[in-house]
C-alpha positions in Angstrom: -10.5 32.1 35.5 -8.1 31.5 38.5 -7.2 27.8 38.6 -5.7 28.2 42.1 -9.3 28.5 43.4 -10.2 25.1 42.0 -10.6 22.1 44.4 -11.8 18.6 43.9 -15.0 20.1 42.7 -13.1 20.7 39.4 -14.1 17.2 38.3 -17.7 17.5 39.2 -18.0 20.8 37.4 -16.4 19.4 34.3 -18.7 16.4 34.1 -21.8 18.5 35.0 -21.1 21.3 32.5 -19.4 19.4 29.7 -21.2 19.8 26.4 -22.5 16.6 25.0 -22.6 15.9 21.2 -23.9 13.0 19.1 -22.7 11.7 15.8 -25.0 9.0 14.5 -25.3 7.9 18.2 -21.6 7.0 18.3 -18.7 9.0 19.6 -15.6 9.5 17.5 -12.0 8.9 18.2 -10.1 11.8 19.8 -6.5 11.8 18.7 -4.8 14.9 20.0 -5.1 17.4 22.9 -2.9 20.5 23.4 -2.9 23.3 26.0 -2.0 26.8 25.2 -2.2 27.8 28.9 -4.2 26.9 31.9 -7.5 28.0 30.3 -7.1 27.3 26.6 -6.9 23.9 25.0 -7.7 22.4 21.6 -8.8 18.8 21.0 -8.8 17.1 17.5 -10.0 13.8 16.2 -11.9 11.8 13.6 -14.4 13.3 11.1 -12.7 16.7 11.2 -13.2 17.1 14.9 -11.9 20.3 16.4 -13.2 21.5 19.8 -11.8 24.3 22.0 -12.1 25.1 25.6 -11.4 28.5 27.2 -12.1 27.4 30.8 -9.7 24.4 31.3 -12.1 21.8 30.0 -15.3 22.7 31.8 -17.0 23.5 28.5 -16.1 22.9 24.9 -17.0 24.7 21.7 -17.2 23.0 18.3 -15.1 24.5 15.6 -15.7 24.4 11.8 -12.7 22.5 10.5 -13.7 22.7 6.8 -13.0 18.9 6.4 -14.1 15.4 7.4 -10.5 14.2 7.3 -9.2 12.6 10.5 -7.1 15.1 12.4 -4.2 13.6 14.4 -2.4 16.5 16.0 -2.6 20.2 16.9 -0.2 22.8 18.2 -0.4 26.3 19.6 2.1 28.8 18.1 2.6 32.5 18.8 -0.3 34.5 20.4 -2.7 31.5 20.3 -2.2 31.0 16.6 -2.6 27.2 15.8 -1.7 24.5 13.3 -3.6 21.2 13.1 -2.6 18.3 10.9 -4.3 15.1 9.7 -4.7 12.3 7.2 -3.7 12.6 3.5 -1.5 15.6 4.0 -4.2 17.8 5.5 -3.0 21.0 7.3 -5.2 23.7 8.9 -4.1 27.1 10.3 -5.8 29.5 12.6 -5.0 32.9 14.0 -7.3 32.5 17.0 -7.8 28.7 17.4 -11.4 29.3 16.3 -11.5 30.1 12.6 -9.5 27.7 10.4 -8.2 27.9 6.9 -6.7 25.1 4.7 -2.9 25.3 4.1 -1.6 24.0 0.8 0.4 20.8 1.5 3.1 19.2 -0.6 2.3 15.7 0.5 -0.6 13.2 0.6 0.9 11.2 3.5 -0.9 11.1 6.8 0.5 13.8 9.1 0.7 12.7 12.7 2.3 15.4 14.9 3.2 19.1 14.9 5.6 21.1 17.1 6.5 24.7 17.4 9.7 26.3 18.7 9.1 29.6 20.4 12.9 30.3 20.3 13.4 30.0 16.5 9.8 30.4 15.3 10.0 27.1 13.3 7.1 24.7 12.9 7.8 21.0 12.2 5.2 18.4 11.1 6.0 14.7 10.9 4.0 11.9 9.2 4.0 8.6 7.3 6.8 7.5 5.0 9.4 9.6 6.7 7.6 12.8 6.1 8.9 16.0 7.7 7.4 19.4 6.7 9.0 22.7 7.9 7.6 26.2 8.1 9.6 29.4 8.9 6.6 31.8 8.3 4.2 30.8 11.2 2.6 28.1 9.2 1.5 29.9 6.1 3.7 27.6 3.9 5.5 24.3 4.5 8.5 22.8 2.7 9.2 19.0 2.6 12.5 18.0 4.2 14.5 14.9 3.3 14.8 12.7 6.4 16.6 9.7 4.8 14.0 7.2 6.1 10.7 5.7 4.8 9.5 4.7 8.2 6.3 6.3 9.5 7.0 9.1 12.0 4.4 9.6 14.8 5.8 12.3 17.1 8.0 15.4 16.6 9.2 17.8 19.3 11.7 20.5 20.1 13.9 19.8 23.2 14.3 22.8 25.6 17.5 24.3 24.1 18.7 26.2 27.1 20.0 23.1 28.7 20.9 21.2 25.5 24.5 20.0 25.2 24.1 20.1 21.4 23.8 23.7 20.4 23.4 27.1 22.0 21.8 28.9 19.0 19.2 26.4 17.8 16.7 24.2 19.6 17.3 20.5 19.0 14.4 18.7 17.3 13.6 15.0 17.5 11.1 12.7 15.7 10.3 9.1 16.5 8.5 6.4 14.5 8.3 2.8 13.3 11.1 0.3 13.6 12.8 2.1 16.5 13.4 5.2 14.4 14.7 8.3 16.3 15.8 11.3 14.2 17.6 14.3 15.4 18.0 17.8 13.9 20.4 20.4 15.3 19.6 23.1 12.7 15.9 23.9 13.2 14.7 20.9 11.2 16.7 21.5 8.0 18.7 18.3 8.2 18.1 15.1 10.1 20.3 12.3 11.3 19.2 8.8 12.5 20.3 7.9 16.1 21.2 4.4 17.1 18.7 3.0 19.7 19.2 -0.8 19.1 15.4 -1.0 19.0 13.1 -2.3 16.2 9.9 -1.7 18.1 7.5 0.9 16.7 7.8 4.2 18.6 4.8 6.5 19.1 5.7 9.5 21.3 8.6 11.5 22.8 8.6 14.1 25.6 11.4 16.1 27.2 11.6 17.1 30.9 14.5 19.4 30.1 17.2 19.6 27.5 18.9 16.3 28.6 16.2 14.0 30.0 13.5 12.5 27.7 11.2 9.5 27.5 10.0 7.7 24.4 7.1 5.2 24.4 6.0 2.7 21.8 4.3 -0.6 21.0 4.4 -3.7 23.2 4.9 -1.6 26.4 8.2 -0.2 25.3 9.5 2.8 27.4 13.1 4.1 26.9 14.9 7.0 28.4 17.8 9.3 27.8 19.6 11.4 30.4 22.2 12.9 28.0 20.2 14.6 25.3 19.7 11.4 23.2 23.4 10.4 23.1 22.5 7.1 24.8 19.3 5.3 25.7 18.2 2.9 28.4 15.1 0.7 28.5 12.7 0.8 31.5 12.0 -2.7 32.8 8.3 -2.8 32.9 5.6 -5.6 32.7 3.4 -3.6 30.2 2.3 -5.4 27.1 -0.1 -2.7 25.8 0.9 -0.3 23.1 1.7 3.2 24.5 0.5 6.0 22.3 1.6 9.2 24.1 3.9 10.4 26.9 4.1 13.8 28.6 6.3 15.4 31.2 4.5 17.7 33.6 7.5 18.8 35.6 11.3 18.0 35.7 10.9 14.4 36.9 7.2 13.4 36.5 5.8 11.8 33.3 2.5 10.2 32.3 2.3 7.6 29.6 -1.1 6.5 28.1 -2.0 3.7 25.7 -4.3 1.0 24.5 -7.0 -0.6 26.7 -7.0 2.3 29.0 -3.5 1.9 30.3 -2.0 4.9 32.3 1.5 4.7 33.8 3.2 7.3 35.9 6.9 7.9 36.7 8.4 10.3 39.2 12.1 9.5 38.4 12.5 10.6 34.8 11.1 7.3 33.4 13.3 4.9 35.3 10.3 3.2 37.1 6.6 3.3 36.5 3.4 2.8 38.5 0.2 1.7 37.0 -2.7 4.2 37.5 -6.4 3.3 37.4 -8.0 5.0 34.4 -11.6 3.8 34.8 -11.8 2.9 31.1 -10.9 0.0 28.8 -10.9 2.3 25.7 -7.6 3.1 24.1 -6.1 6.5 25.1 -4.4 8.3 22.3 -3.0 11.5 23.8 -2.2 13.2 27.1 -1.4 16.8 27.9 -1.2 19.1 30.9 -2.2 22.6 31.6 0.3 22.8 34.5 1.9 20.4 36.9 -1.4 19.1 38.3 -4.2 19.4 35.8 -4.3 17.4 32.7 -6.5 15.8 30.1 -6.3 12.5 28.2 -8.3 11.7 25.1 -9.0 8.6 23.0 -11.3 6.0 21.6 -15.1 6.6 21.5 -14.8 10.1 22.8 -13.0 9.1 26.0 -11.9 12.2 27.9 -10.2 11.7 31.2 -9.3 14.5 33.7 -6.7 14.7 36.5 -6.3 17.4 39.1 -3.4 15.9 41.1 -0.6 15.3 38.6 -2.0 12.1 37.1 -2.4 10.2 40.4 -6.2 9.9 39.9 -8.4 10.3 36.8 -12.1 11.1 36.4 -13.8 9.7 33.3 -15.7 12.6 31.7 -16.5 10.6 28.5 -18.6 12.7 26.2 -20.2 12.0 22.9 -18.5 14.4 20.6 -20.7 14.9 17.8 -20.7 17.4 16.1 -24.0 18.9 17.0 -23.2 22.1 15.2 -21.8 20.2 12.2 -24.9 18.0 11.9 -27.4 20.8 11.9 -25.4 23.0 9.5 -25.1 22.4 5.8 -21.8 20.6 5.1 -19.9 19.2 2.1 -19.6 15.5 1.8 -17.4 13.1 -0.1 -18.0 9.4 -0.3 -15.6 6.5 -0.9 -15.4 5.7 -4.6 -17.3 2.6 -5.9 -16.2 0.1 -6.8 -12.9 0.0 -4.9 -10.6 -1.7 -5.8 -11.6 -1.0 -9.4 -10.6 -1.8 -13.0 -10.5 0.4 -15.0 -13.4 2.7 -14.0 -14.9 3.9 -10.7 -17.4 6.5 -9.6 -16.8 9.3 -7.1 -19.7 10.8 -5.2 -19.9 14.2 -3.5 -22.5 16.7 -2.5 -22.3 20.5 -2.3 -24.4 22.4 0.3 -23.9 25.7 -1.7 -23.1 26.8 -5.2 -19.4 26.3 -5.2 -16.2 26.5 -7.2 -15.1 22.8 -7.4 -11.8 21.1 -8.1 -11.5 17.3 -8.2 -8.1 15.9 -9.0 -6.4 12.5 -9.0 -2.9 12.0 -7.6 -0.4 9.0 -7.5 1.5 7.7 -4.5 4.2 10.4 -4.8 1.7 13.2 -5.0 1.9 13.8 -8.7 -1.3 15.0 -10.3 -2.4 12.4 -12.9 -5.9 13.6 -13.8 -8.3 16.5 -13.3 -11.9 15.5 -13.3 -13.6 18.7 -12.3 -12.5 22.4 -12.4 -15.5 24.7 -12.6 -18.4 26.2 -10.7 -21.3 23.9 -9.7 -24.7 24.5 -8.2 -25.6 23.0 -4.8 -26.6 19.3 -5.1 -25.3 15.8 -5.4 -22.8 14.7 -8.0 -21.3 11.5 -9.5 -18.1 11.6 -11.5 -16.7 8.7 -13.4 -12.9 8.2 -13.4 -11.4 6.0 -16.1 -7.9 4.8 -15.3 -7.3 2.6 -18.3 -4.1 4.5 -19.1 -2.7 4.2 -15.6 -0.7 1.4 -14.0 -2.1 -0.6 -11.1 -1.5 0.9 -7.7 -2.8 3.2 -5.0 -4.2 6.6 -6.0 -5.8 9.5 -4.2 -8.7 11.8 -5.1 -8.9 15.2 -3.6 -12.0 17.4 -3.7 -11.5 21.1 -3.0 -14.5 23.4 -2.9 -15.3 27.0 -1.9 -18.7 28.5 -1.7 -20.8 30.9 0.5 -17.8 31.9 2.5 -16.9 28.2 3.2 -13.7 26.3 2.2 -13.6 22.5 2.1 -11.0 19.8 1.3 -11.1 16.1 1.5 -8.6 13.5 0.2 -9.4 9.8 -0.1 -7.5 6.6 -1.2 -8.5 4.3 -4.0 -6.9 1.2 -5.5 -6.5 0.4 -9.2 -6.0 -3.4 -9.9 -5.4 -4.7 -13.5 
């Protein structure tokens, strides 16, 4: 498809041709959107949502994600290979952004963002409790990296290294999170140092226009900028009170920030000043990304999907119900919340198998240590109830993870439970 032939009818086509889905008559949260090029993009969200477009957002195709976990972020890597991350340490990898396999994770923390460096081939993932995971083999395996912080991290990115004042050999990486946390790595994510920002506000997203200029957005309308590769930071004087969730540069000076209650702000001077843009929605917007300098998509609460064809000056609401039509009509694995929860000392875990499957059901503590194995055998298709007795364990938060394979399908789901004595 040649996007140069698009006109304002781009919006009309998108709304007219967009696939509509329905999940229990309600649309799900969309948390992340990423473009590979002007045609290809992947969108992820709650209930294991992965949808892909190959025509710039006119039509979307539902993917089988092998999970019902919330998926927060996705990234294209070399030759349209992809990595998607989500709650409870969930990682998916694809060689074609269509067929997904589960990657073994060393954490049960929620994973929020993933970034790839085409220069070094390194993939970085960030998440709660200061989590950074690093892969040097195109996402087949990940290693946990010590960051020196317990603050939740929400966004990780590589700065364009060709203009960086830090290093010539390695792209510089940054991660931002709660309590004003900004981390920097100058060695492909192997080690991290905390930068001084004099901020205690929770930060949610970072985007670079080049190797020196970047903008960070966060809660309570915070927008801060750097013009020297994160050596110093300045605060944009704005009147915003809404939480900002995502920011994206679409050229060397123009940035779009999106947030709660449908807020969209646009800057054309590297974040120094901002103009409020009408979004046409009051739903929270969680992520924004651009195919090029003019065409972008924002996604968020209740399946909200907004389109721009003029660099973010105007947005068309193409809200769709993203159910998972394919998912609802197909046989799927399910895992329910344990009951009772909180519990003492016993609770029951319910799950169903659509096919005869090899099943593993394990219990983990807060640091990811396995404390019990409840199931490890082959089971026939059907519904199951397993009782977990935690009389020998201390009070606290635990996780149960069901992993099942059957009929060519792979499924994994991790859920939290609380033991109180």
